[in-house]
Structures are given as C-alpha cells and as structure tokens.
C-alpha positions as CSV (number, residue, x, y, z in Angstrom):
1,M,70.3,102.4,100.0
2,K,70.8,99.7,97.6
3,S,68.3,98.9,94.9
4,A,66.6,95.5,95.0
5,L,68.2,94.4,91.6
6,T,71.8,95.2,93.0
7,T,71.0,92.9,96.1
8,V,69.7,90.4,93.9
9,L,72.0,90.2,90.9
10,P,75.1,88.3,93.0
11,V,72.6,86.0,94.4
12,I,71.6,85.0,90.9
13,I,75.0,84.4,89.8
14,I,75.7,82.2,92.7
15,L,72.6,80.3,91.8
16,C,73.5,79.5,88.2
17,V,77.1,78.8,89.1
18,A,76.0,76.3,91.5
19,A,73.4,74.9,89.2
20,L,75.9,74.4,86.1
21,G,78.1,72.7,88.7
22,E,81.3,74.7,88.4
23,V,83.9,74.8,90.7
24,P,83.8,78.3,92.5
25,L,86.9,80.7,92.3
26,M,89.5,80.6,95.0
27,S,90.7,83.5,96.5
28,S,95.0,84.0,96.6
29,A,95.2,82.6,100.1
30,E,93.2,79.4,99.3
31,L,95.1,79.0,96.3
32,Q,98.4,79.4,98.4
33,E,97.1,77.1,101.1
34,A,95.9,74.4,98.7
35,A,98.9,74.3,96.4
36,S,102.0,72.1,97.2
37,H,104.1,74.2,94.8
38,V,103.5,78.0,93.6
39,V,105.8,79.6,90.9
40,V,105.9,82.5,89.0
41,G,106.9,83.0,85.5
42,E,106.3,83.0,82.0
43,I,104.4,80.8,79.4
44,L,106.6,79.7,76.9
45,A,104.3,77.6,75.1
46,V,100.7,75.8,75.6
47,Y,100.4,72.0,74.1
48,S,96.9,70.7,73.8
49,T,94.8,68.2,72.3
50,T,91.3,67.9,72.0
51,D,88.7,65.0,71.7
52,T,85.0,64.4,71.9
53,S,82.8,62.6,74.2
54,G,79.2,62.4,74.4
55,N,78.0,66.1,74.5
56,Y,81.3,67.7,75.1
57,K,84.5,68.6,73.4
58,N,87.5,67.8,75.8
59,T,90.8,69.9,75.6
60,R,93.6,68.7,77.8
61,S,96.8,71.4,77.9
62,V,100.2,71.5,79.2
63,A,101.8,74.9,79.8
64,E,105.4,75.2,79.5
65,I,106.7,77.8,82.3
66,A,110.0,79.4,82.5
67,V,110.3,79.8,86.1
68,V,111.6,83.3,87.6
69,N,110.5,82.8,91.3
70,V,109.6,79.9,93.4
71,E,107.2,80.8,96.3
72,K,106.4,77.5,97.5
73,G,107.4,74.1,97.3
74,A,111.0,72.1,96.8
75,D,112.8,70.4,93.8
76,I,111.9,73.4,91.4
77,T,114.8,76.5,91.2
78,I,114.9,79.8,89.2
79,G,115.5,78.9,85.6
80,D,113.9,75.6,85.4
81,T,111.0,74.9,83.1
82,V,107.7,73.3,84.5
83,Y,105.1,71.9,82.9
84,A,101.7,72.4,84.4
85,H,98.5,70.3,83.4
86,F,95.2,71.7,83.1
87,W,92.0,70.9,81.2
88,N,88.8,72.4,79.8
89,K,85.8,71.1,78.4
90,S,82.7,72.8,76.3
91,W,79.3,71.6,75.8
92,I,78.6,70.5,72.1
93,G,75.3,69.1,72.3
94,K,71.7,70.4,72.2
95,G,69.7,72.1,74.8
96,T,71.0,73.0,78.4
97,P,74.2,71.9,79.5
98,E,74.6,69.2,82.0
99,P,75.9,70.1,85.3
100,G,79.6,70.2,86.1
101,S,82.8,71.9,85.9
102,S,83.8,73.1,82.3
103,G,87.6,73.2,83.9
104,H,90.5,75.4,84.4
105,L,90.9,79.4,83.2
106,G,93.2,79.2,80.2
107,V,96.5,81.0,79.6
108,A,98.2,81.9,76.5
109,K,102.0,82.2,74.9
110,G,103.8,85.0,76.4
111,E,101.5,85.6,79.6
112,F,103.2,86.0,83.2
113,V,101.3,83.7,85.6
114,R,101.3,82.7,89.1
115,A,100.8,78.8,89.0
116,H,99.4,77.2,91.7
117,L,100.1,73.7,91.6
118,N,99.8,70.4,93.1
119,R,102.5,67.5,92.4
120,K,101.3,64.0,92.0
121,N,103.5,61.2,90.4
122,G,106.1,63.5,89.1
123,T,103.4,65.6,87.1
124,Y,102.2,69.4,88.1
125,K,98.6,69.6,88.3
126,V,97.3,73.3,88.1
127,I,94.4,73.8,90.6
128,L,91.0,74.1,89.7
129,P,90.0,76.4,88.3
130,N,92.0,79.5,88.8
131,G,95.3,77.9,89.8
132,L,97.2,79.8,86.7
133,T,96.7,83.3,87.7
134,K,97.6,86.1,85.0
135,L,99.8,88.8,86.5
136,K,99.2,92.8,85.7
137,P,101.9,94.7,83.7
138,D,103.3,96.3,87.2
139,Q,103.4,92.8,88.5
140,I,105.4,91.6,85.8
141,K,107.8,94.5,85.7
142,T,108.4,93.7,89.7
143,V,109.1,89.9,88.9
144,Q,111.8,90.9,85.9
145,Q,113.6,93.5,88.4
146,Y,113.5,90.6,91.4
147,A,114.9,87.7,88.7
148,T,117.9,90.3,88.0
149,S,118.4,91.2,91.7
150,Q,118.6,87.4,92.7
151,L,122.0,87.6,90.9
152,D,123.7,90.5,92.8
153,G,126.6,89.9,94.6
154,T,130.1,88.1,94.2
155,W,130.4,84.7,92.6
156,N,133.7,82.8,92.5
157,F,134.3,80.3,89.7
158,V,134.4,77.0,90.8
159,Y,134.5,75.0,87.7
160,Y,135.2,76.3,84.2
161,E,134.8,74.6,80.8
162,E,135.9,76.1,77.3
163,K,134.8,74.5,74.2
164,G,135.0,70.9,75.9
165,V,138.2,71.5,78.0
166,V,138.2,71.9,81.6
167,E,140.4,74.8,82.9
168,A,141.4,75.6,86.4
169,P,139.0,78.3,87.8
170,G,141.8,80.0,89.8
171,T,140.8,83.4,90.9
172,K,138.5,84.2,88.5
173,Q,134.9,85.7,89.6
174,F,131.8,87.4,88.4
175,V,130.7,90.5,90.4
176,I,127.2,91.6,89.4
177,T,125.2,94.7,90.8
178,D,122.6,96.7,89.4
179,N,122.6,94.9,85.7
180,Q,126.3,95.2,85.6
181,L,128.8,92.2,85.5
182,Q,132.6,92.8,86.2
183,F,134.8,89.7,85.2
184,R,137.6,89.9,87.9
185,T,141.1,87.7,87.8
186,G,143.3,88.2,91.1
187,G,140.7,90.7,92.7
188,E,141.3,93.3,89.3
189,T,138.3,94.0,87.0
190,K,139.5,92.8,83.8
191,V,136.2,93.4,81.7
192,E,132.9,95.0,82.7
193,T,129.5,94.3,80.7
194,T,126.1,95.3,81.2
195,I,123.5,92.2,81.5
196,A,119.9,91.5,80.8
197,V,118.3,88.5,82.5
198,N,114.8,86.9,81.5
199,N,113.4,83.6,82.2
200,G,116.6,81.3,82.7
201,T,118.6,83.8,80.1
202,L,121.2,86.0,80.4
203,D,122.9,88.1,77.8
204,Q,126.2,90.1,78.4
205,E,126.4,93.2,76.3
206,F,129.9,94.6,75.5
207,K,130.9,98.2,74.8
208,D,132.1,97.4,71.2
209,G,128.7,95.7,70.5
210,Q,129.9,92.0,71.3
211,V,127.0,89.8,72.8
212,Y,127.3,86.6,75.0
213,R,123.9,84.7,74.8
214,S,123.7,82.2,77.8
215,V,121.4,80.3,79.8
216,Y,121.3,79.8,83.7
217,K,120.2,77.9,86.7
218,R,120.2,78.7,90.2
219,I,120.3,76.2,92.7
220,G,121.1,77.5,96.3
221,D,124.2,79.3,96.4
222,L,125.5,77.8,93.1
223,L,125.1,79.7,89.5
224,I,125.3,77.3,86.4
225,L,126.1,79.4,83.1
226,C,126.6,78.1,79.9
227,G,126.7,80.7,76.8
228,N,127.8,81.5,73.3
229,R,130.0,84.6,72.2
230,D,128.0,86.3,69.4
231,K,125.9,83.4,68.4
232,D,122.7,81.6,69.1
233,R,122.1,80.9,72.8
234,P,122.7,77.2,73.7
235,T,119.8,74.8,74.4
236,E,121.6,72.4,76.6
237,F,123.8,72.6,79.7
238,A,127.1,71.5,78.2
239,A,130.3,72.6,76.5
240,G,132.0,71.5,73.3
241,T,128.8,69.9,72.0
242,N,126.2,70.6,69.2
243,R,123.4,72.1,71.3
244,G,125.9,73.1,74.1
245,G,127.7,76.4,74.4
246,E,131.4,77.7,74.1
247,F,131.8,77.7,78.0
248,F,130.3,76.2,80.9
249,I,130.9,78.1,84.3
250,V,129.9,76.8,87.8
251,L,130.1,79.9,90.2
252,K,129.4,79.9,94.1
253,R,128.2,82.9,96.1
254,Q,131.0,84.4,97.9
C-alpha cells in the first residue's frame, strides 16, 4: 500500500508548478506533433545576451546546431547549421517570484540534442519549455553511426573543381562502405582510405598518414564535398578561395 506522502507529493509538485505559472513539460509525442521541424545534432556554440526588466534578469540565447539527422520538416538537410532561438528568465526581486514561465531548459556547447522547432518568418524557435532534449550516450553513438551509414553507396562525380579550375568528371567515383572510401576511375579502384564522418565534416585517412579534411552537405541524391589535403578544413564551399578548399566535388548517388 502506498503511503499518504507518496500519494500527496506529486500533487504538491503539480500545484507548485501551476502556481508559478510554469509551462508543463511536453512528452516526446507532443513535441513531435507541435514542431514544424525536428532535427538531431551537436551544439557547436550558444550565443546569449542578458538584460534586466523589473524584477527579472532575461537571457535570450541562440544555439548553433550542426545537423546530423532531420526527422521532420523541409528546407533543412544533413550537414546544415541551424540557429535555434530560446530564452530564460530568473527572479532577482525580493520575496516570492511573480507567476510566469522561467523559459526553456538550457543546453551547452558539445551536447547532442533533438531540437523541436517552429519556423516563423525564417527564424527557428525552440518549443517551450523542453524543445531541446539532450541525448544519452547510447543515443549519441547511434546518431553518429547513422550519419556515417547515410553516405554508404556508389557516388558518381558530376562536377569536379581543383584549385579553382573546373575539370571533366569523367568516370570518377567514390564508393563508400563501412567507413571505407574507394576512389575509382573507369571502374577500377585507384585509392582506398578510411573515413571519419562527424557533423558535416568528412576526413579521409591514408595508410601513409596523409589526411584530407572536408566539409560536406547531402541534398537528396547529391553529395557536395569541399576539402584540403593535409591542411586545415575549409570554411566555405568553394575551390581556390581564401576560405575554400583545394577541391570541390559534386557527386550523385548511383
């Protein structure tokens, strides 16, 4: 038989939350239904500004999310960066806080999250209060494995630019399977490397220690890849520019 205390405590908690005006936590199903977009990814940074208004300190934040998977919504693809807006406020006055929501549950750089968002006028806003759901370690491992597996297959070169010079793609192919990448020409394998995929980046590691560092985007059956050989990773999708890569490749899944 349950004790009276065990029965009463949940009721007290619910009444306290209601009295403070907090928005109740939403279930996974409720979040999925309410969101226009649901993405999974890593928090690259959190940008915040703080001000005071009356008896409250207000913090407005934007989470920069590297998208690993898209579970709902259009206009976002794997490899994109999404900027998710959320807010918090804390009572700095005397006495009992006034009724009202204190905002969203926060996140930090390096955490993996499932972001439940609503897009309005081009801005992605986090659903209140728990629209940023932190992933557990086993979920993170699954997400990373999924991101790599999405590149498995045969990819034909349809555009190839090297140091700003456009070259004929010819019969060049990338064949990716189980963290291995084969570069083929005319159906014959010329080079084979291991690859590491993480949050829109792809590294090719050669047996002699050489590393190609790339950024990539998936758009349907297209894979866009831009990288450098044994140098820092490019920060824009272009070849032969200051922030671009040595090579820029557009591939189509066979």
